[in-house]
N, C-alpha and C positions, 0 to 999 in steps of 0.2 A: 596055722593060718594066723597072721599077726593080728593084734587087736588095733583098733583105730588110733590108739595113742601113739604106737610105734610104727604105723604104716609109712610115714613119711620121715623117718629118723636119719639124721645126718651122719655119714660114715666119716668119723674122725681119723681114720687111718688112711684116707685117700690123699690128704693133703699134708704138708710138712710146713711148720712155722719158721719163716726165715726173716732175717733182716733185708732191707733193701739191697745191701751191698752183696749178700749171699745170693739173693735172687738174681741180681745183676750178672754175678759170675755163672750161674746155672743157665742163663739164656745163652742161647747159641749166637755166636757172632758170624754174621754171614759175610763180613769184609774180606775174610780169608778165602771164601770159597769162589769158584769160577762163576761166570755169567750163566753158563750152561746149568750148573748146579742149582743156582738161585732160580733159574726158570723152571726147573723140575719140581723144587719145592713149592713154587707158586702154583704150578699145575696140580700138585697133590692137594694143597690147601683149598684150591677152587673146587676140585672134584669132591672133596669133603663137604663143602659149603653148600654145593648145588646137586650133591647127591648123584653123580654119574661115574660110570666105570672109566678109569683113565685109558684103558686099551680100547675103548670104544666111545670116544666123546661125542656128544651131540653135534649135529651138522648146524651151520648159521642158518637163520631163516631169512633168505634174500628178499623175500617178498616185503619185509618191513622196511626196506631202504628204497630211496628214489635216486636216480642219477639224473643230474641236469647240468647243461653247460652254462659257464659263467659268460655273460656278454660283456666284454670289455677289452 
């Protein structure tokens, strides 16, 4: 069992020190990917952020919206 001092210790092996230029090169460039691939990446990141299964996404709550006609 870790003592209180080491309970929240930073794992220094999880990150790598880089210059801005090196980090920029490591970053994925999405300009060369297709529109469909970018949408797949966006869905994946959204599923992580909102914690849902990509194969079974939540349905939209249609009761939150109201449809009305514009008079004009």
